[in-house]
A tleap script that builds the chain and sets N, CA, C and O, in Angstrom:
source leaprc.protein.ff14SB
mol = sequence {
  NMET SER LEU ARG LEU GLY ALA VAL THR GLU
  ARG THR VAL GLU ALA ASP LEU ASP GLY PRO
  ASN ALA THR ALA ALA VAL ALA ALA MET ASN
  GLU PHE ALA VAL ASP LEU TYR GLN GLN VAL
  ALA ALA THR GLU ASP GLY ASN VAL ILE MET
  SER PRO CLEU
}
set mol.1.N position { 1.266 -2.911 18.374 }
set mol.1.CA position { 1.157 -2.993 16.907 }
set mol.1.C position { 2.701 -2.071 16.822 }
set mol.1.O position { 2.939 -0.919 17.183 }
set mol.2.N position { 3.812 -3.367 16.037 }
set mol.2.CA position { 5.057 -2.777 16.143 }
set mol.2.C position { 5.302 -2.608 14.321 }
set mol.2.O position { 4.848 -3.386 13.482 }
set mol.3.N position { 6.107 -1.421 14.058 }
set mol.3.CA position { 6.239 -1.316 12.578 }
set mol.3.C position { 7.804 -1.190 12.731 }
set mol.3.O position { 8.442 -1.171 13.784 }
set mol.4.N position { 8.424 -1.083 11.029 }
set mol.4.CA position { 9.492 -1.847 10.813 }
set mol.4.C position { 9.182 -0.791 9.783 }
set mol.4.O position { 8.310 -1.067 8.958 }
set mol.5.N position { 9.934 0.683 9.706 }
set mol.5.CA position { 10.049 1.448 8.938 }
set mol.5.C position { 11.689 2.006 8.044 }
set mol.5.O position { 12.575 2.523 8.725 }
set mol.6.N position { 11.837 1.849 6.852 }
set mol.6.CA position { 12.793 1.942 6.308 }
set mol.6.C position { 12.962 3.517 5.371 }
set mol.6.O position { 11.929 4.188 5.349 }
set mol.7.N position { 13.555 3.802 5.010 }
set mol.7.CA position { 14.115 4.337 3.729 }
set mol.7.C position { 14.103 3.603 1.619 }
set mol.7.O position { 14.585 2.864 0.761 }
set mol.8.N position { 13.466 4.266 1.865 }
set mol.8.CA position { 13.851 4.300 0.564 }
set mol.8.C position { 14.679 5.096 -0.390 }
set mol.8.O position { 14.366 6.155 -0.935 }
set mol.9.N position { 15.876 4.358 -0.513 }
set mol.9.CA position { 16.856 4.646 -1.731 }
set mol.9.C position { 16.820 4.876 -3.079 }
set mol.9.O position { 17.125 5.970 -3.556 }
set mol.10.N position { 16.410 3.764 -3.855 }
set mol.10.CA position { 15.684 3.923 -4.788 }
set mol.10.C position { 15.004 3.680 -5.451 }
set mol.10.O position { 14.822 2.487 -5.208 }
set mol.11.N position { 14.008 4.090 -6.706 }
set mol.11.CA position { 12.831 3.930 -7.149 }
set mol.11.C position { 12.914 3.710 -9.055 }
set mol.11.O position { 13.832 4.003 -9.822 }
set mol.12.N position { 11.536 3.075 -9.344 }
set mol.12.CA position { 12.148 1.942 -10.655 }
set mol.12.C position { 10.624 2.488 -11.209 }
set mol.12.O position { 9.577 1.981 -10.807 }
set mol.13.N position { 10.665 3.342 -11.964 }
set mol.13.CA position { 9.933 3.421 -12.448 }
set mol.13.C position { 9.636 3.008 -14.478 }
set mol.13.O position { 10.270 3.365 -15.471 }
set mol.14.N position { 8.587 2.271 -14.337 }
set mol.14.CA position { 9.011 2.343 -16.054 }
set mol.14.C position { 7.800 2.903 -16.829 }
set mol.14.O position { 6.639 3.141 -16.497 }
set mol.15.N position { 8.678 3.061 -18.293 }
set mol.15.CA position { 8.189 4.623 -18.947 }
set mol.15.C position { 7.208 3.392 -19.577 }
set mol.15.O position { 6.107 3.891 -19.806 }
set mol.16.N position { 7.227 2.122 -19.893 }
set mol.16.CA position { 6.530 1.631 -21.616 }
set mol.16.C position { 5.268 0.933 -21.001 }
set mol.16.O position { 4.644 0.211 -21.779 }
set mol.17.N position { 4.627 1.083 -19.238 }
set mol.17.CA position { 4.289 0.892 -19.069 }
set mol.17.C position { 2.461 1.169 -19.896 }
set mol.17.O position { 1.905 2.227 -20.189 }
set mol.18.N position { 1.952 -0.365 -20.059 }
set mol.18.CA position { 0.475 -0.007 -20.921 }
set mol.18.C position { -0.351 0.721 -20.019 }
set mol.18.O position { -0.064 1.526 -19.133 }
set mol.19.N position { -1.610 0.199 -20.496 }
set mol.19.CA position { -3.272 0.714 -19.931 }
set mol.19.C position { -3.507 -0.467 -19.023 }
set mol.19.O position { -3.643 -0.404 -17.801 }
set mol.20.N position { -3.554 -2.078 -20.136 }
set mol.20.CA position { -3.861 -2.369 -19.033 }
set mol.20.C position { -3.355 -3.555 -17.759 }
set mol.20.O position { -3.885 -4.522 -17.212 }
set mol.21.N position { -2.095 -2.882 -17.678 }
set mol.21.CA position { -1.078 -3.241 -17.077 }
set mol.21.C position { -0.555 -2.155 -15.556 }
set mol.21.O position { 0.266 -2.504 -14.708 }
set mol.22.N position { -1.428 -0.624 -15.592 }
set mol.22.CA position { -0.854 0.054 -15.024 }
set mol.22.C position { -2.319 -0.466 -14.190 }
set mol.22.O position { -2.207 -0.746 -12.997 }
set mol.23.N position { -3.953 -0.605 -14.996 }
set mol.23.CA position { -4.833 -0.818 -14.559 }
set mol.23.C position { -4.523 -2.303 -13.014 }
set mol.23.O position { -4.933 -2.191 -11.859 }
set mol.24.N position { -3.885 -3.255 -13.469 }
set mol.24.CA position { -3.925 -4.235 -12.947 }
set mol.24.C position { -2.959 -3.518 -11.081 }
set mol.24.O position { -2.977 -3.608 -9.853 }
set mol.25.N position { -2.370 -2.950 -12.109 }
set mol.25.CA position { -0.750 -3.190 -11.138 }
set mol.25.C position { -2.131 -2.202 -10.002 }
set mol.25.O position { -2.570 -2.889 -9.080 }
set mol.26.N position { -2.783 -0.554 -10.127 }
set mol.26.CA position { -3.506 0.194 -9.476 }
set mol.26.C position { -4.408 -1.470 -8.686 }
set mol.26.O position { -3.966 -2.236 -7.830 }
set mol.27.N position { -5.361 -1.491 -9.216 }
set mol.27.CA position { -5.786 -2.441 -8.922 }
set mol.27.C position { -4.721 -3.382 -7.384 }
set mol.27.O position { -4.726 -3.395 -6.153 }
set mol.28.N position { -4.100 -3.903 -8.317 }
set mol.28.CA position { -3.776 -4.739 -6.854 }
set mol.28.C position { -2.640 -3.779 -5.867 }
set mol.28.O position { -2.187 -4.276 -4.835 }
set mol.29.N position { -2.438 -3.058 -6.093 }
set mol.29.CA position { -2.410 -1.704 -4.613 }
set mol.29.C position { -2.761 -1.137 -3.391 }
set mol.29.O position { -2.355 -0.651 -2.336 }
set mol.30.N position { -4.119 -1.574 -4.353 }
set mol.30.CA position { -4.943 -0.632 -3.179 }
set mol.30.C position { -6.304 -1.972 -2.498 }
set mol.30.O position { -7.067 -1.835 -1.542 }
set mol.31.N position { -6.147 -3.187 -3.461 }
set mol.31.CA position { -7.073 -4.451 -2.682 }
set mol.31.C position { -5.568 -4.482 -1.697 }
set mol.31.O position { -5.853 -4.764 -0.533 }
set mol.32.N position { -4.330 -4.298 -1.868 }
set mol.32.CA position { -3.261 -4.449 0.061 }
set mol.32.C position { -3.180 -3.852 0.759 }
set mol.32.O position { -2.638 -4.177 1.815 }
set mol.33.N position { -3.902 -2.119 0.439 }
set mol.33.CA position { -4.027 -1.057 0.752 }
set mol.33.C position { -5.013 -2.236 2.110 }
set mol.33.O position { -4.880 -2.904 3.135 }
set mol.34.N position { -6.395 -1.560 0.610 }
set mol.34.CA position { -7.227 -2.145 1.957 }
set mol.34.C position { -7.399 -3.551 3.103 }
set mol.34.O position { -7.829 -3.618 4.254 }
set mol.35.N position { -6.745 -4.746 1.995 }
set mol.35.CA position { -6.751 -5.698 3.558 }
set mol.35.C position { -6.107 -5.340 5.128 }
set mol.35.O position { -6.489 -5.264 6.296 }
set mol.36.N position { -4.675 -5.153 4.184 }
set mol.36.CA position { -4.085 -4.834 5.038 }
set mol.36.C position { -5.127 -2.697 5.922 }
set mol.36.O position { -4.673 -1.554 5.892 }
set mol.37.N position { -5.719 -2.933 6.177 }
set mol.37.CA position { -6.150 -1.753 6.974 }
set mol.37.C position { -7.458 -2.425 7.302 }
set mol.37.O position { -8.258 -1.728 7.925 }
set mol.38.N position { -7.766 -3.469 7.041 }
set mol.38.CA position { -8.653 -4.077 7.326 }
set mol.38.C position { -8.216 -5.309 9.238 }
set mol.38.O position { -8.554 -5.530 10.401 }
set mol.39.N position { -7.180 -5.678 8.026 }
set mol.39.CA position { -6.182 -6.336 9.378 }
set mol.39.C position { -5.939 -5.776 10.751 }
set mol.39.O position { -6.400 -6.099 11.846 }
set mol.40.N position { -4.866 -4.604 10.291 }
set mol.40.CA position { -5.368 -3.642 11.557 }
set mol.40.C position { -6.477 -2.962 11.934 }
set mol.40.O position { -6.597 -2.517 13.076 }
set mol.41.N position { -6.965 -2.888 11.437 }
set mol.41.CA position { -8.333 -2.396 12.425 }
set mol.41.C position { -9.082 -3.379 12.984 }
set mol.41.O position { -10.034 -3.216 13.747 }
set mol.42.N position { -8.637 -4.394 12.591 }
set mol.42.CA position { -9.383 -5.880 13.450 }
set mol.42.C position { -8.887 -5.591 14.634 }
set mol.42.O position { -9.561 -5.004 15.481 }
set mol.43.N position { -7.223 -6.101 14.901 }
set mol.43.CA position { -6.512 -5.758 15.286 }
set mol.43.C position { -6.507 -4.588 16.818 }
set mol.43.O position { -6.418 -4.945 17.992 }
set mol.44.N position { -6.660 -2.846 16.167 }
set mol.44.CA position { -6.287 -1.973 17.061 }
set mol.44.C position { -8.258 -1.609 17.575 }
set mol.44.O position { -9.214 -2.012 16.912 }
set mol.45.N position { -8.364 -0.712 18.986 }
set mol.45.CA position { -9.725 -0.565 19.200 }
set mol.45.C position { -9.027 1.282 19.187 }
set mol.45.O position { -7.982 1.917 19.330 }
set mol.46.N position { -11.063 1.510 18.798 }
set mol.46.CA position { -11.125 3.007 18.188 }
set mol.46.C position { -10.502 3.448 17.083 }
set mol.46.O position { -10.717 2.619 16.198 }
set mol.47.N position { -9.766 4.430 16.637 }
set mol.47.CA position { -10.081 5.176 15.226 }
set mol.47.C position { -8.118 4.742 15.375 }
set mol.47.O position { -7.274 4.724 16.271 }
set mol.48.N position { -8.218 4.295 13.061 }
set mol.48.CA position { -6.826 4.082 12.775 }
set mol.48.C position { -6.304 4.762 11.396 }
set mol.48.O position { -6.564 4.418 10.243 }
set mol.49.N position { -5.659 5.608 11.761 }
set mol.49.CA position { -5.027 6.323 10.207 }
set mol.49.C position { -3.875 5.976 9.785 }
set mol.49.O position { -2.971 6.367 10.523 }
set mol.50.N position { -3.409 5.153 8.516 }
set mol.50.CA position { -2.759 5.415 8.069 }
set mol.50.C position { -2.413 5.780 6.989 }
set mol.50.O position { -3.170 5.275 6.160 }
set mol.51.N position { -1.455 6.570 6.393 }
set mol.51.CA position { -1.151 6.680 5.707 }
set mol.51.C position { 1.188 6.538 4.940 }
set mol.51.O position { 2.132 5.928 5.444 }
set mol.52.N position { 1.125 7.343 3.780 }
set mol.52.CA position { 2.378 6.483 3.353 }
set mol.52.C position { 3.844 7.689 4.003 }
set mol.52.O position { 5.048 7.501 3.829 }
set mol.53.N position { 3.049 9.106 4.894 }
set mol.53.CA position { 3.903 9.814 5.286 }
set mol.53.C position { 4.555 9.191 6.460 }
set mol.53.O position { 5.482 9.767 7.029 }
savepdb mol mol.pdb
quit
Protein backbone atom coordinates (compact mmCIF):
# COMPACT_ATOMS: atom_id res chain seq x y z
CA UNK A 1 0.00 0.00 0.00
CA UNK A 2 1.30 3.41 -0.90
CA UNK A 3 0.40 6.57 0.97
CA UNK A 4 1.18 10.14 0.06
CA UNK A 5 1.68 12.58 2.89
CA UNK A 6 1.84 16.33 2.73
CA UNK A 7 2.37 19.18 5.10
CA UNK A 8 -0.60 21.15 6.33
CA UNK A 9 0.32 24.81 6.21
CA UNK A 10 -3.01 26.43 7.11
CA UNK A 11 -5.98 25.55 9.24
CA UNK A 12 -9.36 27.22 9.01
CA UNK A 13 -11.49 27.21 12.14
CA UNK A 14 -15.14 28.17 11.92
CA UNK A 15 -15.83 30.10 15.12
CA UNK A 16 -19.57 30.34 14.42
CA UNK A 17 -20.16 26.60 14.06
CA UNK A 18 -23.41 25.80 15.84
CA UNK A 19 -24.50 22.59 17.51
CA UNK A 20 -26.30 20.84 14.62
CA UNK A 21 -23.53 21.70 12.14
CA UNK A 22 -20.82 20.56 14.54
CA UNK A 23 -22.67 17.31 15.17
CA UNK A 24 -23.08 16.69 11.43
CA UNK A 25 -19.39 17.45 10.77
CA UNK A 26 -18.23 15.08 13.50
CA UNK A 27 -20.57 12.34 12.26
CA UNK A 28 -19.27 12.73 8.70
CA UNK A 29 -15.62 12.62 9.83
CA UNK A 30 -16.28 9.52 11.94
CA UNK A 31 -18.04 7.81 9.03
CA UNK A 32 -15.12 8.64 6.74
CA UNK A 33 -12.60 7.28 9.25
CA UNK A 34 -14.49 4.00 9.72
CA UNK A 35 -14.91 3.55 5.95
CA UNK A 36 -11.20 4.24 5.40
CA UNK A 37 -10.20 1.77 8.11
CA UNK A 38 -12.49 -0.93 6.68
CA UNK A 39 -11.07 -0.50 3.17
CA UNK A 40 -7.46 -0.62 4.39
CA UNK A 41 -8.12 -3.56 6.74
CA UNK A 42 -9.77 -5.51 3.91
CA UNK A 43 -6.60 -5.32 1.81
CA UNK A 44 -3.97 -5.86 4.52
CA UNK A 45 -3.08 -9.03 6.39
CA UNK A 46 -2.47 -8.80 10.14
CA UNK A 47 -2.89 -5.81 12.39
CA UNK A 48 -3.80 -2.40 11.01
CA UNK A 49 -3.01 0.79 12.89
CA UNK A 50 -4.06 4.18 11.59
CA UNK A 51 -2.97 7.40 13.23
CA UNK A 52 -3.01 11.08 12.26
CA UNK A 53 0.57 11.38 13.54
